[in-house]
Rosetta silent file (secondary structure, phi, psi, omega in degrees, C-alpha in Angstrom):
SEQUENCE: MKFDYVVIGSGPSVYRFLLGMQNSGKKIAVVEKNRFGGICPNEGCEPKIFLEGAARATLTSMRLQGKGITQPAKLDWKELIQQKNKAMASFLNNMQSMYEGLGATTIKGEASFVDQHTIEVNNKKITADNFVIATGKKPHPLNIPGHEYLLTSTNLFELEDTPKNVAIIGSGYVGMEFATLLSAAGVKVTVIVRSGQPLEGFYSQHVHQLVDEMKNSLGINFIFNTNVTAVTEAQTGYEVQSANGNLGTFDKVINASGRVPEINALKLDNAGVEYSNRGIKVDKYLTTSANNIYAMGDIVDKTAPALTSTAQFEADYLSALLTNKTTEPLRYPVIGTVTFTFP
SCORE:     score description
SCORE:     0.000 S_00000001
   1 L     0.000  139.558 -177.223  -27.746  -15.897   23.841 S_00000001
   2 E  -127.017  133.319 -178.642  -27.628  -15.773   27.643 S_00000001
   3 E  -134.193  161.309  170.619  -24.529  -16.178   29.849 S_00000001
   4 E   -74.991  -43.990  179.216  -23.544  -15.861   33.486 S_00000001
   5 E  -134.989  134.759  169.368  -20.458  -13.831   32.522 S_00000001
   6 E  -118.712  124.632  178.243  -19.451  -12.143   29.291 S_00000001
   7 E  -102.073  127.095  179.487  -15.860  -10.949   29.073 S_00000001
   8 E  -102.685  112.962 -172.655  -15.152   -8.203   26.540 S_00000001
   9 L   114.046  160.607 -175.408  -11.534   -8.494   25.400 S_00000001
  10 L  -145.986   30.473 -179.405   -9.197  -11.484   25.260 S_00000001
  11 L   -75.337 -172.335 -177.521   -5.775  -10.438   26.561 S_00000001
  12 H   -57.348  -31.007  177.954   -3.569  -12.255   29.092 S_00000001
  13 H   -64.179  -34.563 -178.246   -5.796  -11.153   31.978 S_00000001
  14 H   -69.676  -39.083  175.915   -8.730  -12.975   30.385 S_00000001
  15 H   -58.313  -46.045 -179.666   -6.773  -16.217   30.127 S_00000001
  16 H   -67.362  -36.270  177.928   -5.970  -16.004   33.841 S_00000001
  17 H   -62.310  -44.781  179.714   -9.578  -15.094   34.646 S_00000001
  18 H   -64.457  -37.952  175.121  -10.846  -18.182   32.811 S_00000001
  19 H   -57.984  -44.524 -178.899   -8.336  -20.366   34.657 S_00000001
  20 H   -69.932  -23.670 -177.760   -9.679  -19.047   37.945 S_00000001
  21 H   -92.844   -2.802  177.634  -13.304  -19.578   36.894 S_00000001
  22 L   -58.934  144.703  179.739  -12.840  -23.224   35.922 S_00000001
  23 L    67.748   12.062  178.284  -15.125  -25.606   37.833 S_00000001
  24 L   -83.964  -15.312 -178.329  -17.332  -22.686   38.848 S_00000001
  25 L    77.661    8.876 -177.679  -20.230  -24.019   36.798 S_00000001
  26 L   -91.195  142.598  176.407  -20.689  -20.602   35.186 S_00000001
  27 L   -88.371  116.289 -170.616  -21.502  -20.135   31.511 S_00000001
  28 E  -123.706  139.038  173.282  -18.892  -17.702   30.167 S_00000001
  29 E  -121.386  148.640  174.517  -18.378  -16.024   26.796 S_00000001
  30 E  -120.879  124.071 -179.164  -15.356  -14.090   25.540 S_00000001
  31 E  -109.168  128.153 -178.807  -15.909  -11.414   22.889 S_00000001
  32 E  -135.623  128.360 -178.271  -12.931  -10.164   20.842 S_00000001
  33 L   -87.549  -22.949 -178.812  -13.077   -7.706   17.942 S_00000001
  34 L  -114.228 -124.144 -178.432   -9.512   -8.265   16.710 S_00000001
  35 L   -96.739  134.429  179.717   -7.086  -11.111   17.313 S_00000001
  36 L   -62.839  140.721 -175.825   -7.575  -13.407   20.289 S_00000001
  37 L   110.271  -19.568  176.433   -4.862  -12.980   22.889 S_00000001
  38 L    75.687 -163.391 -173.397   -5.018   -9.188   22.903 S_00000001
  39 H   -67.649  -46.228 -169.007   -2.167   -6.723   22.554 S_00000001
  40 H   -55.338  -55.029 -178.656    0.591   -8.493   24.507 S_00000001
  41 H   -78.807  -23.579 -175.383    1.119  -11.616   22.352 S_00000001
  42 H   -88.095  -46.302 -173.674    0.020  -10.042   19.065 S_00000001
  43 H  -148.883   34.627 -177.397    1.620   -6.615   18.997 S_00000001
  44 L  -138.918 -123.791 -167.839    3.088   -5.917   22.427 S_00000001
  45 H   -65.245  -37.766 -176.043    5.384   -7.448   24.978 S_00000001
  46 H   -66.442  -52.935  176.233    5.822  -10.951   23.513 S_00000001
  47 H   -64.558  -31.910  177.538    7.072   -9.951   20.027 S_00000001
  48 H   -61.732  -45.138 -179.077    9.008   -7.085   21.631 S_00000001
  49 H   -67.147  -35.773  176.580   10.871   -9.461   23.931 S_00000001
  50 H   -60.179  -47.915  179.958   11.571  -11.802   21.000 S_00000001
  51 H   -67.010  -36.425 -175.265   13.194   -8.944   19.053 S_00000001
  52 H   -63.960  -32.133 -179.999   14.966   -7.624   22.122 S_00000001
  53 H   -60.750  -45.794  179.043   16.938  -10.834   22.617 S_00000001
  54 H   -68.909  -39.213  179.579   18.674  -10.498   19.250 S_00000001
  55 H   -63.566  -42.335 -179.104   19.127   -6.745   19.691 S_00000001
  56 H   -65.361  -41.085  177.884   20.732   -7.182   23.106 S_00000001
  57 H   -62.154  -41.065  179.067   23.129   -9.838   21.804 S_00000001
  58 H   -64.124  -48.066 -177.161   24.108   -7.530   18.935 S_00000001
  59 H   -68.766  -34.451  176.854   24.647   -4.485   21.142 S_00000001
  60 H   -64.778  -41.477  179.730   26.567   -6.496   23.748 S_00000001
  61 H   -65.864  -33.920  175.970   28.937   -7.801   21.083 S_00000001
  62 H   -63.409  -42.336 -178.264   29.504   -4.222   19.884 S_00000001
  63 H   -67.551  -29.174 -177.419   30.396   -3.151   23.399 S_00000001
  64 L   -91.340    3.157  177.605   32.834   -6.058   23.761 S_00000001
  65 E   -62.977  130.538 -176.104   34.686   -5.332   20.531 S_00000001
  66 L    85.213   -1.569  178.043   38.367   -5.068   21.371 S_00000001
  67 L  -122.522   35.430 -178.861   37.776   -6.855   24.662 S_00000001
  68 L   114.878  -14.536  175.686   37.890  -10.371   23.275 S_00000001
  69 E  -108.054  120.067 -179.098   35.380   -9.881   20.445 S_00000001
  70 L   -94.531  -28.108 -178.927   36.997   -9.080   17.102 S_00000001
  71 L  -130.963  103.021 -179.271   33.880   -9.076   14.924 S_00000001
  72 L   -67.914  156.818  179.599   30.645   -7.822   16.510 S_00000001
  73 L   -68.147  154.384  174.402   27.312   -9.290   15.450 S_00000001
  74 L  -122.898  125.427 -176.024   25.195   -7.605   12.802 S_00000001
  75 L   -82.906  127.279  175.682   21.431   -7.717   13.195 S_00000001
  76 L   -97.487   98.669 -173.067   19.414   -8.713   10.125 S_00000001
  77 H   -60.809  -45.652 -177.470   16.095   -6.943   10.786 S_00000001
  78 H   -60.747  -46.195  179.023   14.175   -8.601    7.936 S_00000001
  79 H   -65.526  -36.990  179.920   15.200  -12.101    8.970 S_00000001
  80 H   -63.607  -43.532  178.047   14.486  -11.284   12.612 S_00000001
  81 H   -63.219  -41.232  179.065   10.932  -10.154   11.794 S_00000001
  82 H   -64.217  -39.321  177.811   10.383  -13.297    9.709 S_00000001
  83 H   -67.727  -37.236  176.456   11.635  -15.474   12.570 S_00000001
  84 H   -61.433  -46.988 -179.936    9.370  -13.608   14.986 S_00000001
  85 H   -61.005  -41.137  179.935    6.367  -14.215   12.753 S_00000001
  86 H   -65.691  -43.427 -177.489    7.242  -17.907   12.454 S_00000001
  87 H   -67.659  -36.182 -174.838    7.779  -18.345   16.182 S_00000001
  88 H   -86.971  -20.941 -169.249    4.569  -16.571   17.182 S_00000001
  89 H   -56.671  -51.981 -174.962    2.243  -17.915   14.477 S_00000001
  90 H   -64.816  -37.625  179.460    1.273  -21.265   15.995 S_00000001
  91 H   -63.825  -47.641 -177.384    0.751  -19.760   19.445 S_00000001
  92 H   -66.398  -37.304  179.251   -1.468  -16.962   18.155 S_00000001
  93 H   -65.472  -23.436 -176.939   -3.491  -19.320   15.964 S_00000001
  94 L   -94.909   -4.631 -174.305   -4.238  -21.432   19.023 S_00000001
  95 H   -60.161  -45.876 -178.145   -5.337  -18.639   21.388 S_00000001
  96 H   -61.902  -43.714  179.634   -9.033  -18.874   20.542 S_00000001
  97 H   -68.277  -28.622  176.116   -9.064  -22.650   20.961 S_00000001
  98 H   -62.824  -43.031  178.920   -7.188  -22.268   24.268 S_00000001
  99 H   -66.011  -39.436  177.449  -10.031  -20.127   25.622 S_00000001
 100 H   -65.103  -35.188  177.315  -12.575  -22.621   24.370 S_00000001
 101 H   -65.641  -21.755  176.359  -10.563  -25.353   26.065 S_00000001
 102 L   -89.906    7.400  173.086  -11.048  -23.490   29.330 S_00000001
 103 L    99.341    2.915 -176.859  -14.800  -23.719   28.861 S_00000001
 104 L   -91.263  147.860  167.435  -15.570  -20.340   27.282 S_00000001
 105 E   -86.047  127.548 -178.948  -17.709  -19.641   24.242 S_00000001
 106 E  -102.832  137.565 -177.832  -15.704  -17.377   21.920 S_00000001
 107 E  -131.135  125.595  179.985  -17.376  -14.714   19.816 S_00000001
 108 E   -96.097  121.460  179.223  -15.577  -12.626   17.173 S_00000001
 109 L   157.267  169.835 -178.664  -16.923   -9.089   16.838 S_00000001
 110 L   -94.278  128.339 -176.427  -17.106   -5.638   18.406 S_00000001
 111 E   -97.153  142.542  171.362  -19.240   -5.318   21.532 S_00000001
 112 E  -141.951  142.007 -177.180  -21.313   -2.321   22.596 S_00000001
 113 E   -76.125  136.798  170.741  -23.651   -2.048   25.563 S_00000001
 114 E   -95.758  -43.644  173.474  -27.372   -1.766   25.017 S_00000001
 115 E  -155.749 -168.854 -173.074  -28.122   -1.685   28.750 S_00000001
 116 L   -66.267  -18.498 -178.214  -26.674   -3.008   31.987 S_00000001
 117 L  -122.662   10.028 -174.583  -27.420   -6.631   31.068 S_00000001
 118 E  -140.433  136.176  169.264  -27.194   -6.578   27.280 S_00000001
 119 E  -122.439  163.043  174.984  -24.531   -6.053   24.628 S_00000001
 120 E  -118.198  129.302  177.922  -24.774   -6.079   20.870 S_00000001
 121 E  -134.901  125.130  179.435  -22.221   -7.961   18.751 S_00000001
 122 L    53.608   40.904  178.274  -22.541   -8.366   14.983 S_00000001
 123 L    65.572   18.659  176.700  -26.107   -6.976   15.189 S_00000001
 124 E  -120.081  142.445  179.745  -27.091   -9.699   17.664 S_00000001
 125 E   -86.067  135.900  175.053  -28.102   -9.191   21.301 S_00000001
 126 E  -127.324  127.293 -179.840  -26.219  -11.074   24.019 S_00000001
 127 E  -110.356  153.707 -179.633  -27.442  -10.959   27.608 S_00000001
 128 E  -156.684  152.374  173.326  -25.578  -11.798   30.796 S_00000001
 129 E   -68.336  -37.589 -176.099  -25.927  -11.526   34.531 S_00000001
 130 E  -140.158  154.049  175.841  -22.448  -10.006   34.721 S_00000001
 131 E  -128.494  148.974  172.500  -19.845   -8.472   32.431 S_00000001
 132 E  -124.917  120.211 -179.019  -16.066   -8.111   32.710 S_00000001
 133 E   -97.152  123.165 -178.095  -14.478   -5.385   30.578 S_00000001
 134 L  -143.132   49.814 -174.375  -10.871   -6.080   29.600 S_00000001
 135 L   -85.259   -8.421  173.906  -10.418   -4.211   26.324 S_00000001
 136 L    68.981 -150.867 -177.265   -7.066   -2.645   27.262 S_00000001
 137 E  -126.385  164.835  177.592   -5.540    0.324   25.473 S_00000001
 138 E  -131.331  163.420  179.129   -4.734    1.364   21.907 S_00000001
 139 E   -57.254  137.844  178.474   -2.112    3.731   20.444 S_00000001
 140 L   -68.375  121.016  179.303   -2.815    7.386   21.192 S_00000001
 141 L   -75.353  135.916  175.674   -3.878    9.088   17.948 S_00000001
 142 L   -93.958  116.407 -178.163   -2.038   12.308   17.116 S_00000001
 143 L   -87.306   72.192 -179.624   -4.519   14.838   15.777 S_00000001
 144 L  -132.508  156.439  173.364   -2.087   16.676   13.509 S_00000001
 145 L   -57.734  132.894 -179.046   -1.870   17.232    9.758 S_00000001
 146 L    88.355   10.524 -178.838   -0.232   14.190    8.200 S_00000001
 147 H   -60.283  -23.836 -178.916   -1.253   11.775   10.964 S_00000001
 148 H   -69.092  -14.155  179.392   -2.077    9.236    8.250 S_00000001
 149 H   -88.238   -8.642 -173.522    1.654    8.882    7.505 S_00000001
 150 L   -81.112  139.270  172.036    2.513    7.799   11.045 S_00000001
 151 E   -93.178  156.310  172.105    3.330    4.202   11.958 S_00000001
 152 L  -114.782  179.154  178.360    2.464    2.649   15.311 S_00000001
 153 H   -59.625  -33.623  178.690    4.136   -0.167   17.217 S_00000001
 154 H   -59.682  -47.628  178.971    1.742   -2.558   15.464 S_00000001
 155 H   -62.198  -40.328 -173.963    3.062   -1.523   12.039 S_00000001
 156 H   -66.137  -33.728  178.399    6.654   -1.683   13.186 S_00000001
 157 L   -66.445  -17.001  179.628    6.387   -5.296   14.300 S_00000001
 158 L  -106.657    0.456 -174.010    5.486   -6.197   10.718 S_00000001
 159 L   -80.013  108.351 -177.857    8.043   -3.918    9.004 S_00000001
 160 L   -88.801  -33.753  179.773   10.497   -6.123    7.114 S_00000001
 161 L   -81.549  125.504 -176.048   12.327   -3.450    5.124 S_00000001
 162 L   -80.596  119.711  175.899   14.821   -1.608    7.311 S_00000001
 163 L   -72.983  156.946  178.113   14.547    2.181    6.991 S_00000001
 164 L   -78.755  -40.484  178.261   17.751    4.247    6.966 S_00000001
 165 E  -143.443  144.987 -172.304   16.506    6.869    9.389 S_00000001
 166 E  -136.507  140.699  169.066   13.459    7.071   11.642 S_00000001
 167 E  -105.702  132.388  177.849   11.805    9.705   13.815 S_00000001
 168 E  -114.280  118.578  178.615   10.037    8.449   16.928 S_00000001
 169 E   -91.560  109.016 -178.132    7.444   10.778   18.447 S_00000001
 170 L   117.881  148.351 -174.425    7.301    9.969   22.145 S_00000001
 171 L  -140.889   35.778  170.523    9.738    8.680   24.738 S_00000001
 172 L   -86.391 -155.562  179.544    7.843    6.351   27.022 S_00000001
 173 H   -51.701  -53.673 -172.352    8.311    2.574   27.084 S_00000001
 174 H   -63.531  -47.569 -177.785    7.395    2.070   23.447 S_00000001
 175 H   -61.871  -45.594 -176.352    9.445    4.942   22.043 S_00000001
 176 H   -72.930  -34.010  178.577   12.610    4.171   23.967 S_00000001
 177 H   -70.813  -41.137  177.971   12.441    0.430   23.355 S_00000001
 178 H   -70.188  -31.564  174.451   11.947    0.831   19.624 S_00000001
 179 H   -59.830  -41.127  178.893   14.757    3.370   19.511 S_00000001
 180 H   -66.840  -48.256 -177.804   17.012    0.666   20.975 S_00000001
 181 H   -60.944  -46.550 -177.282   15.784   -2.100   18.662 S_00000001
 182 H   -69.084  -36.433  176.925   16.108   -0.047   15.490 S_00000001
 183 H   -61.703  -38.753  178.616   19.538    1.279   16.463 S_00000001
 184 H   -63.132  -24.959  178.927   20.743   -2.285   16.888 S_00000001
 185 L   -90.690    7.435  176.977   19.661   -2.863   13.266 S_00000001
 186 L    87.003   12.521  179.546   21.771    0.063   12.083 S_00000001
 187 L   -83.971  138.623  173.542   18.938    2.583   11.730 S_00000001
 188 E   -80.735  119.723 -170.724   19.649    6.237   12.484 S_00000001
 189 E  -115.887  135.073  170.921   17.091    7.172   15.139 S_00000001
 190 E  -119.452  125.756  178.581   15.797   10.537   16.319 S_00000001
 191 E  -105.864  123.733 -179.337   13.566   10.596   19.415 S_00000001
 192 E  -101.077  116.601 -171.540   11.313   13.637   19.788 S_00000001
 193 L  -108.500  124.975 -178.051   10.556   14.266   23.467 S_00000001
 194 L   -66.087  -33.879 -177.516    7.657   16.498   24.501 S_00000001
 195 L  -110.437 -159.110 -179.767    9.258   17.337   27.872 S_00000001
 196 L   -94.341   -1.192 -177.279   12.803   17.556   29.184 S_00000001
 197 L  -148.938  131.513  170.584   13.102   13.876   30.119 S_00000001
 198 L   -70.761  169.792  172.762   12.109   10.541   28.575 S_00000001
 199 L    45.904   59.946 -171.342   10.559    7.783   30.725 S_00000001
 200 L   -62.414  -21.683  179.208    9.059   10.244   33.174 S_00000001
 201 L   -80.118   -4.796 -176.856    7.957    7.505   35.574 S_00000001
 202 L  -101.408  162.541 -179.769   11.550    6.379   36.185 S_00000001
 203 L   -60.112  124.362 -169.592   14.246    7.746   38.501 S_00000001
 204 H   -60.280  -37.992 -178.550   15.632   10.820   36.752 S_00000001
 205 H   -64.336  -39.918  177.789   19.318   10.116   37.431 S_00000001
 206 H   -67.378  -37.957  179.575   19.058    6.677   35.851 S_00000001
 207 H   -64.868  -41.917  178.634   17.192    8.110   32.866 S_00000001
 208 H   -62.105  -39.708  177.049   19.895   10.748   32.307 S_00000001
 209 H   -63.586  -41.012  179.150   22.542    8.005   32.382 S_00000001
 210 H   -63.266  -45.673 -179.440   20.504    5.990   29.899 S_00000001
 211 H   -61.015  -43.908  177.941   20.106    8.943   27.520 S_00000001
 212 H   -59.106  -42.728 -179.761   23.846    9.618   27.611 S_00000001
 213 H   -64.992  -42.903 -178.926   24.537    5.953   26.841 S_00000001
 214 H   -67.463  -33.597  175.959   22.023    5.891   23.983 S_00000001
 215 H   -68.839  -51.222 -170.776   23.556    9.028   22.504 S_00000001
 216 H   -76.644  -41.246 -175.341   27.166    7.981   22.854 S_00000001
 217 H   -89.318  -35.444 -174.401   27.003    4.241   22.148 S_00000001
 218 H  -105.496  -11.570  179.268   24.050    4.006   19.765 S_00000001
 219 L    73.307   21.805 -179.736   24.184    7.418   18.121 S_00000001
 220 L   -76.192  135.573  178.845   20.547    8.183   18.910 S_00000001
 221 E   -97.792  131.979  177.905   19.575   11.834   18.560 S_00000001
 222 E  -114.119  133.613  173.911   17.203   13.351   21.131 S_00000001
 223 E  -116.830  113.264 -173.229   15.168   16.509   20.571 S_00000001
 224 L   -97.156  162.269  174.148   13.708   17.736   23.877 S_00000001
 225 L    51.892   46.916 -174.625   10.821   20.048   24.817 S_00000001
 226 L  -136.914  132.474  173.731    9.301   19.747   21.362 S_00000001
 227 L  -107.792  130.703  175.629    5.790   19.026   20.089 S_00000001
 228 E   -75.573  131.453 -178.294    5.311   17.768   16.553 S_00000001
 229 E  -107.350  -20.670 -179.795    2.761   19.933   14.717 S_00000001
 230 E  -166.918  154.100  172.036    2.647   18.284   11.281 S_00000001
 231 E  -128.448  125.684 -178.430    4.097   15.547    9.092 S_00000001
 232 E  -121.515  146.069  179.212    4.275   16.156    5.343 S_00000001
 233 E   -79.114  133.182  178.738    5.170   13.824    2.506 S_00000001
 234 E  -125.594  172.820 -178.971    8.342   14.766    0.606 S_00000001
 235 L   -62.385  -33.827 -174.800   10.238   13.277   -2.334 S_00000001
 236 L  -106.362   11.922  179.998   12.772   11.627   -0.056 S_00000001
 237 E   148.218 -134.840 -177.729   10.504   10.652    2.838 S_00000001
 238 E  -130.900  127.608  177.901    8.470   12.525    5.427 S_00000001
 239 E   -89.225  133.809  179.608    9.224   15.951    6.868 S_00000001
 240 E  -106.681  125.844 -176.078    8.463   16.427   10.551 S_00000001
 241 E  -110.319  147.459  171.084    7.451   19.920   11.623 S_00000001
 242 E  -131.753  178.731  178.171    7.346   21.599   15.012 S_00000001
 243 L   -62.561  -23.458 -179.183    6.520   25.124   16.174 S_00000001
 244 L   -92.805    1.489  178.219   10.235   25.875   15.830 S_00000001
 245 E   121.720 -162.968 -175.936   10.458   24.663   12.236 S_00000001
 246 E   -77.715  125.786  179.823   11.490   21.568   10.293 S_00000001
 247 E   -90.417   -8.920  178.354   12.984   18.800   12.444 S_00000001
 248 E   135.352  172.896  177.982   14.222   16.797    9.466 S_00000001
 249 E  -114.486  132.249 -171.862   13.220   14.354    6.756 S_00000001
 250 E  -132.539  151.198  175.806   12.855   10.682    7.649 S_00000001
 251 L   -65.501  -41.161  179.781   12.103    7.394    5.890 S_00000001
 252 E  -137.899  148.994  175.249    9.556    6.498    8.566 S_00000001
 253 E  -126.245  125.678 -174.261    7.865    8.385   11.398 S_00000001
 254 E  -109.392  129.579  174.104    6.573    6.392   14.363 S_00000001
 255 E   -88.790  105.121  175.895    3.841    7.562   16.711 S_00000001
 256 L  -122.207   41.412 -173.712    4.862    6.354   20.167 S_00000001
 257 L   -82.846    7.440  176.251    3.080    9.130   22.038 S_00000001
 258 L   123.363 -174.200 -179.812    1.361    6.770   24.437 S_00000001
 259 E  -131.920  149.925 -178.523   -1.750    4.646   24.707 S_00000001
 260 E  -126.387  155.199 -178.449   -5.356    5.490   25.522 S_00000001
 261 E   -59.344  139.548  177.743   -8.222    3.346   26.855 S_00000001
 262 L   -84.785   79.393 -168.846  -10.090    1.256   24.262 S_00000001
 263 L  -116.020  -37.318 -162.801  -13.461    2.657   25.294 S_00000001
 264 H   -49.868  -44.944 -174.031  -15.251    4.500   22.482 S_00000001
 265 H   -75.261  -12.489 -172.915  -17.098    1.614   20.845 S_00000001
 266 H   -72.959  -22.527 -177.069  -18.365    0.165   24.148 S_00000001
 267 L    53.554   54.052 -175.001  -21.177    2.751   24.645 S_00000001
 268 H   -63.416  -27.274  179.851  -20.629    2.589   28.394 S_00000001
 269 H   -59.703  -32.766  179.868  -23.206    5.307   29.075 S_00000001
 270 H   -63.899  -24.680 -178.594  -25.941    2.860   28.075 S_00000001
 271 H  -104.249    0.837 -179.767  -24.908    0.619   30.974 S_00000001
 272 L    72.734   28.917 -179.970  -24.298    3.388   33.521 S_00000001
 273 L   -95.452  122.852 -179.107  -20.543    2.729   33.671 S_00000001
 274 L   -82.197  143.617 -178.032  -18.473    5.756   34.687 S_00000001
 275 E  -156.050  167.969  175.919  -15.189    6.442   32.892 S_00000001
 276 E  -140.194 -174.600  176.910  -12.703    9.168   32.032 S_00000001
 277 L   -71.207   -4.887  175.599   -9.912    9.635   29.512 S_00000001
 278 L   -94.112  -14.211 -179.674   -7.784    7.557   31.909 S_00000001
 279 E   134.951 -168.162 -177.540  -10.077    4.545   31.773 S_00000001
 280 E   -84.377  134.813 -179.898  -13.000    2.916   33.570 S_00000001
 281 L   -82.413  130.178  178.394  -13.532    3.849   37.202 S_00000001
 282 L  -131.126  161.705  174.144  -13.660    0.910   39.614 S_00000001
 283 L   -92.066 -167.452 -176.022  -13.817    0.456   43.369 S_00000001
 284 L   -74.407    0.663  175.144  -11.461   -1.638   45.508 S_00000001
 285 L  -113.871   15.166 -178.074  -13.240   -4.786   44.281 S_00000001
 286 L    62.941   22.897  176.256  -12.812   -3.945   40.561 S_00000001
 287 E   -91.606  135.174  177.761  -16.547   -3.202   40.372 S_00000001
 288 L   -80.678 -174.058  177.531  -17.642   -0.346   38.120 S_00000001
 289 L   -68.282  -14.866  169.954  -20.456    2.095   38.887 S_00000001
 290 L   -97.570  120.620 -166.066  -22.789   -0.608   37.511 S_00000001
 291 L   -70.208   -6.610  176.779  -22.815   -3.306   40.198 S_00000001
 292 L  -110.424   10.921 -178.142  -22.869   -6.251   37.776 S_00000001
 293 E  -123.486  127.988 -178.526  -20.047   -4.962   35.556 S_00000001
 294 E  -115.812  164.622  175.810  -16.360   -5.344   36.417 S_00000001
 295 E  -142.150  148.255  178.293  -13.173   -4.158   34.742 S_00000001
 296 L  -151.253  158.678  178.572   -9.563   -5.364   34.820 S_00000001
 297 H    85.859 -158.083 -172.459   -6.280   -4.699   33.062 S_00000001
 298 H   -66.704  -16.891 -179.779   -5.155   -1.590   31.228 S_00000001
 299 H   -71.364  -16.510 -175.863   -8.716   -0.337   30.697 S_00000001
 300 E   -78.706  137.982  172.110   -8.958    0.470   34.429 S_00000001
 301 L   -78.758  103.809 -173.322   -8.331    4.019   35.679 S_00000001
 302 L  -148.041  163.637  175.816   -5.674    3.198   38.281 S_00000001
 303 L   -91.509  -19.062  177.241   -2.377    4.327   39.738 S_00000001
 304 L   -65.143  148.423 -179.123   -0.829    0.851   39.469 S_00000001
 305 L   -59.727  143.894  178.041    1.391    0.398   36.392 S_00000001
 306 L   -83.066   81.775 -177.120   -0.326   -0.734   33.188 S_00000001
 307 L  -123.255  156.152  176.049    1.608   -4.000   32.878 S_00000001
 308 H   -59.137  -42.303 -178.875    0.671   -7.506   31.793 S_00000001
 309 H   -63.877  -35.656  177.560    1.636   -8.814   35.223 S_00000001
 310 H   -66.629  -43.899  179.197   -0.644   -6.256   36.901 S_00000001
 311 H   -61.705  -41.339  179.096   -3.553   -7.240   34.650 S_00000001
 312 H   -66.429  -37.308  176.931   -2.992  -10.918   35.440 S_00000001
 313 H   -61.538  -42.951  178.080   -2.875  -10.128   39.163 S_00000001
 314 H   -64.352  -38.836  179.237   -6.241   -8.378   38.850 S_00000001
 315 H   -65.253  -42.206  177.268   -7.670  -11.342   36.940 S_00000001
 316 H   -60.681  -43.008  179.644   -6.561  -13.779   39.623 S_00000001
 317 H   -64.279  -47.530 -174.817   -8.162  -11.564   42.250 S_00000001
 318 H   -64.722  -41.448  178.289  -11.427  -11.070   40.358 S_00000001
 319 H   -65.008  -36.551  177.003  -11.931  -14.770   39.650 S_00000001
 320 H   -66.568  -39.503  178.945  -11.254  -15.519   43.326 S_00000001
 321 H   -64.012  -43.775 -174.598  -13.759  -12.847   44.365 S_00000001
 322 H   -78.392  -13.293  175.470  -16.463  -14.137   42.024 S_00000001
 323 L  -108.315   16.631  174.640  -16.000  -17.749   43.133 S_00000001
 324 L    62.299   28.194  175.449  -16.133  -16.786   46.833 S_00000001
 325 L   -87.384  -13.615  175.757  -12.496  -17.646   47.468 S_00000001
 326 L  -150.929  152.658  172.120  -11.940  -14.161   48.899 S_00000001
 327 L  -124.555    3.892 -177.451  -13.986  -11.295   50.249 S_00000001
 328 L   -79.134  152.995  173.396  -11.029   -8.976   50.762 S_00000001
 329 L   -70.473  160.783  179.491  -10.475   -5.834   48.659 S_00000001
 330 L   -68.838  130.588  175.035   -7.754   -5.836   46.015 S_00000001
 331 L  -130.082  117.923  179.159   -4.309   -4.954   47.380 S_00000001
 332 L   -76.698  142.581  170.582   -1.418   -4.604   44.976 S_00000001
 333 L   -77.876 -179.607  170.424    2.039   -5.781   46.035 S_00000001
 334 L   -65.501  131.562 -173.639    5.143   -3.714   45.356 S_00000001
 335 L  -116.280  118.920  175.634    5.441   -3.698   41.565 S_00000001
 336 L   -86.754  144.618  177.578    8.779   -3.516   39.793 S_00000001
 337 L  -127.565  149.866 -179.457    8.965   -2.075   36.261 S_00000001
 338 L  -143.388  146.342  173.277   11.626   -2.366   33.600 S_00000001
 339 L  -116.469  137.530 -173.145   12.093   -0.959   30.132 S_00000001
 340 L   -85.163   62.414  172.519   13.931   -3.002   27.482 S_00000001
 341 L   -97.615 -170.444  178.202   16.473   -0.384   26.509 S_00000001
 342 L  -136.553  105.495   -1.147   20.255   -0.837   26.478 S_00000001
 343 L   -74.149    0.000    0.000   21.154   -0.650   29.302 S_00000001
């Protein structure tokens, strides 16, 4: 099979890229190894925001008890997850057909480069004049004994049975947001922080205020300056170990230690594409070290925040560049970031 452009990945940036490439006359394929739509609608921001609405209403009613609210809301986690699945199902089932409706050929399978103009998918060769890599990031694996017992955000979005107590390893966006969501459902949460402050990219004074609020209002326990060294299975759950000893026994342990580029399977060396543990290196035109291969979204090694809106901005730019609507280099606007904690 031969195409003008093959896009590897199918997240929100790819949808925007295809919109921008409409009427270009180019033959485009989209290759996806998992579920079409990528992380955001399947196991990221969209289901998170759905859950957050109910959690925020519950926590707000708790705060207003005695101020006009006599009976605060109680969050039913199992029903909420079932409603989330119902609400998202039709949208997710239609993602592949949406891409096809924009003129793309969709291919299900894992792509790896053979050379600068060829990839292999399902043991078949696909050639293209140009490639766009948009594979995003995946949960950072913790290389510790007992790592097989750890849940990720993906697992948590499908977890219908509410645990009594949970340990969350990591305190970035994912860790702090899930701490909020689970607390709203009545779960006792412990957040294990590698450094002295969660959400290191945010203004420290605001973060300290947030931590105080989460401790005092939600009862969340924070353990700072601690690295988890092992997780062991016990009769009553899972014991979490650090260099300083046992941190406790929990029903569930969640790995929220960050995300890493989804690179390994791509065999980028075969195509001469430079990369690091931060992602694929691109120039100011989103071109990689191979002049016919581009990258956009979270897979890019960049200083701009790894957000859906940033990825979509890059997709709009790249489609404009490739259809000769612009010749200017990419310039990011001021980018605001928010984490769905309470507050």
